Every structure is written in structure tokens, then in C-alpha cells.
N, C-alpha and C positions, 0 to 999 in steps of 0.2 A: 571330561576333557574341556568342554565349553566353559564350565564353571572355573576351572583352573586358569584358562586363558583370560577370562574376564577379570579374575583376581590379579593376574600378572599385569594386565593393562592398567588397572587402577593403581597398582604400586608404581608403575612407570610414570603415570600421570602426576602422582603426588609424591614423588621420591624425595623432593626437598623437604617437605613438611615432615615426612616420616623420619628422615635422617636427623633433623633437628630434634625431634621428639626423642629419638633413641639416645642421642648424645646427652640431652638434659636428664633423662631418666637414669642413664648409666651413672652420671656424675652424682646425682642425688643418692642412688643406691650405694655407691662406694663410700660416700660420706656417712650415711646411716650405719653401714657395717663397721666403719672405723670407730664411730661413736659407741656402738654396742660393745665392740671388742675391747676398746681401750678407754672408754669413758669419754667425757667431754673435753679432756685434755690429752694430747699426744705429743711428746717431745716439746712440751711447753705451749702447745696450741690449745686454744679454747674453742668452744662452740662458735663464738662470734668470729674467730679467725677462719673457721671452716666456711661460715656463711660468706665472709669477705672473699675467700678463695673461689667459692661458687660464683659469686658475682663477677670476679675477674675472668673466670673461664667462660661465663655466659656472654661477655662482651664480644669476643671474636665470632662466636656462634651467631649472635644477633646481627652483627655487621655482615657476616657472610650470607646470612639469610636475606638481609636487605639488599645486598648486591645481586643475589640470584633473582629476587623478586623484581628488582629494577630492570635486570636484563630481560626477564620474561615479559615484563610490561612493554619495554621498548620493542621487543620482538613482535608483540601483538599490534602495536601501533604501526610498525613497519609493514606487517602483513596487511593491515587495513589500507595503508597507503598504496601498497602494491596492487591490491584488489581494485581499488578505486582507479588507479592508473590503467589497469587492464580493461576495466569497463569503459573508460574514456577512449582508449585505443580501439576497442571493439566497435564503439559507436562511430568513431571517425572512419574506421575501415569500411563499415557498412555504408555510411553516407557516400564515401568515395566510390565504392563499387557500384551502388545503385545509380549514382550520378553518371558514371561511365556508361552503364547500360541504357540510361535515358538519353544521353547525348549521342552515343555512337551505335547503339543496338536497337534504338527506337522501342524501348520497353513499354512506354505508355500506349503505343499503337498495338503492340502484341497482346496487351492485357484487355483490349476492348472486347465487349461481348459480340463476337461475330464468329461465323464458322471458321474452324482452324484450317488455314490453307498455307500456313508458314512452313518453312523448311525445317529439317531436324535441328539445325543450328538455332533457329528461332525458338523452337521448343525448349532447348537447353537454356536459353536466356531466361525464359519464364520460370523454369524449374529452379534455376540458380537464385533468382530474385525471391521466390516464395520460400525456399529452404533457408536462405540467409536471414530473412525476416523472422521466421519461426525460431531459429536458433538464437539470434541476438536478443530477442525479446525475453528469453529465459535468463540470459546472462545479466542484463542491465538492471539497475536499481530504478525506483519509481520516477525520479526526476529525468533520467536519461530515456526512460521509456516514453515519457511525455514529449521529449525532444524528437525522438524517432517518429512518433505518431504525427507531430506537427509537420515534420519534414515530408512524410508521405502524403499528408493532407494537402500541403502547399504544392506538391508535385502532381496532385490529382490522381494518385494511384492507391490511396489508402484502402478503399474498399476492395480493390483487386488483390492487394498483397496480404490483407488480413481478413480472415473469415471468422473462425471460432477461437483464434489465439488469445482473445481478450476475455474469454469466459473465466471468471474467478480471479482475474489478474489484480495485482495491487498497484493502483494509480493514485494513492492517497497523496494529497497536497500538490499534485502536478498541475502545471499550467497548460490548459487545453483551450485557451481563449480563441474563439472563432474557428475552432477545428470542425471539419465536417465528418461526423461519425454516423451518417445516415445508414439505417438498415444493418448496422453491425451488432453483433451479440456481445453485450456487456453484462450478461447474466451473472449474478453473484459477485460482480467486481467490487473492489474497495475503492470508492471515489470520495472518501471523506475529505472535506476541506479542498477539494479540487476546484480549480477555476474553470468553469464551463460557460463563462459569460459569452453570450452571442454564439454559442456553439450550435451546430445543426445536428439534432438527434432525431430526425424524423423517421418514424418506423423502427427506431432502435430498440433492441430488447434489453431492458434494464430490470428484468424480474429479479427480485430479492437483492438488488444492488444496494450497497451502503453509500448513500449520498449525504450523510449527515454533515451539516455545516458547509455543504458545497455551494458555490456561487453559480446559479443558473439564470442570472439576470438576462432578460431578452433572449433566452435560449429557445430554439425551435424544437418543439417536442410533439408535433402533430402525429397522432397515431402511434406514439411510443408505448411500449409495454412497461408499465411501472408497478404492476401488481406485486405487492409484498416488499417493495423497496422502502428503504429507510431514508426519508427526506426531512427528518427532524431539523428544524431551524434553518432550512435552506432559504436562499433569496431567489424567488421566482418572479420578481417584478417584471412585468411586460412579457413573460414567457408565453409561448404559444403551445397550449396543451389540448386544443380542441380534438375531440375524438380519442384522446388517450385512454388507455386501460389502466385504471388506478385501484383495482380491487385490493383492499387490505393495505394500501400504502400508508405509511406514517408521515403525516404532514403537520405534526404537532409544532406549534410556534413558528411555522413557516410564513414567510412574507410573500403573499400572493397578490399584492396590489397590482391592479390593472392586468392581471393574468387572464388569458382566454382559456376557460375550462368548458366552453360550450360543447354539448353532446358527449361529455365524458361520463364514465361510470364511476360514481363515488361510493359504491357499496363497500361497507366495512372500512372506509377511509378514516383515519384519526385526524380530525380537524381541530382538536382542542387548542385554543389559543392562537389559531391561524388568523392572519391579517388578510381579509378579503375585500378591502376597500376598493370600490370601482372595478371589481373583477367581473368577468362575463361568465355567468353560471346558467345561461339560457339553455334549456333542453337537457341539463344534467339528469342522470338517473341514479337510483340506488340510495337516495337520501331525501328526507322530507324537509319542508320549509322550517318546521319546528326544530328539527335536529340541527339544521344549519345555524339558526339563531341561538341555539343553546350552546353549541360548541365553538363557533368562530368568535374571535376577539372583536372583530369589526366587520360589518357588512355595509358600511355607509356608501351609498351610491352604487352598490353592486347591482348588476342585472340578474334578477332571480330566475329560477327555472321556468316560471310561467311568463317571463318577459317583462315583468314589472320592475321598477327601480326601487331599491330599498332606501328608505328615508335616512 
């Protein structure tokens, strides 16, 4: 039963192609039968005449197929536009609702870390805010997710409205400039080419996150968990990474100029081609001086693990 249902679904999905193929095959078969029965001429018709007739018959079929294809294509474009409009409407509705809760229901105060003494109505306000945040994050595309995160960050309630909802989320290419993402879990998140310049990621869980090509210029990453993360080619100029956990992190070709990596664990870190000019490597563990000099592209002026300055 399941096999027959699947076959029927495939037929319904590709009915136009199947119909065109049937018509063409039927026309060719009829012509071949006529030629076999009556020879290459029938009532003065030659094989060439039959081929011309086939061409004439094929024209409306091809035109019809083209019209159907164009209609289907336009339908897909319209569907995409509708989906985009729905996402924009969902984001605006979310911002409007949360703004209302902030202005009239004192949401920011209700989300403070303090013993719950609020009324049942206050509890409902918090539940609504959290539920709406979780729901809308699943609906939105990457760019609008970034807009939502920036809105919550600017409102000062990001870490209260979002807990583990960003685990594994796709935020590739998003603009998260100066966003505060402290202590949030972004484990396994896709942050390729994301703009995280001057973002605060202190204590943030970025284990196995994909940050390839991301901009982390002057980002605050003290105590962040970056073990297993892909930071290939990222810009970490002036970033604060002191005490960060970097076990097995990929920093190949990363720009770490003037970055503070003091007291970080660099065990298993890929530093091939990394630019560490004037970086602070004082007290780092998990890597030897020889390994640093062998892998890094430049260590000029860097503060080495023993406190000396690299020539």
C-alpha cells in the first residue's frame, strides 16, 4: 500500500513530464506503424512528410510544456515571496509584542534573577515572552534571526529570553556587531562569515561552532569555550581570549594580531599560517615554543609563554 501511494505521489508530482512523453511516444509509434504497414508513402505522403507532420505536432506540445513550466516557476517564485513576507510579518509582530510587554508589563524587571514574587499575570507575561521567542526563532531565516537577537540584546533581555535555543542554529552571514552573547550556548552553531566585531562572548559556549570566515575583531571572548570550533581564516585582531578553552580549535590562517591569548589552553589547536604578531601568549599551555614558531606565520613582537618578546 505504501509503495503504491509513493508511486502515485511521484506521478502527480511529474505529471506534466509524463504527459508530454506519452504524447511524443504515441505520435512516433503511430508514424512507425503507418510506415511499416503502408511503406514510406501513404496517399502521396513520403517519410519526409511524416517527419514534418511530427514536427508540426510537436510545436503545440512544446509550447504547452513551456507554458506549464513557466506557470510552475512563477508559482515557486510567488511561494518564496509569500514565505519571505510571512517571515517579515512574524518578526515585526514579535518585536511589537515584546515592545508592548517591555513598555507596559515591565518585562525586563520580571526577567531579573530574583525570587519570584510576581502575580499570576506577571508569570504569564514571562511565559508569553519565552514561548514567542522560541517559536519565532524556528520560523525566521538567518538574517532576521540576527535582527531578533540584536533587538533583544539592545533591550537588555537577550540572555533571559534565550537559553539553549541557539544550539546548532544557522546564523551564517548575520550581522551581530556589538551584540552581547555572554554565557549563551552557541554549541555547533553555524556562524560562517558572521559579523561578530566587538561582540561580547564572555563565557559563551562555542564548542564545535563553525566560525569560518567570521569577523571577531575586538570581540570579547574571555573564558569562552571554543574547543573543536572552526575558526579558519577568522579576524581576531585585538580579541580578548584570555583563559579561553581552545582544545582542538582550528585557527588556520586566522589573523590574531594583538589578540590576548594569555593563560589559554592551545592543546591540539591548528595554528598553521596563523598571524600572531604582537599577540599576548603569556602563560598559554598545551603548546611548546618550537611548535609555535613552526606553525605560526608571524610571531613578531608577540609575548611568548615565558614572558619574553619574540624578535
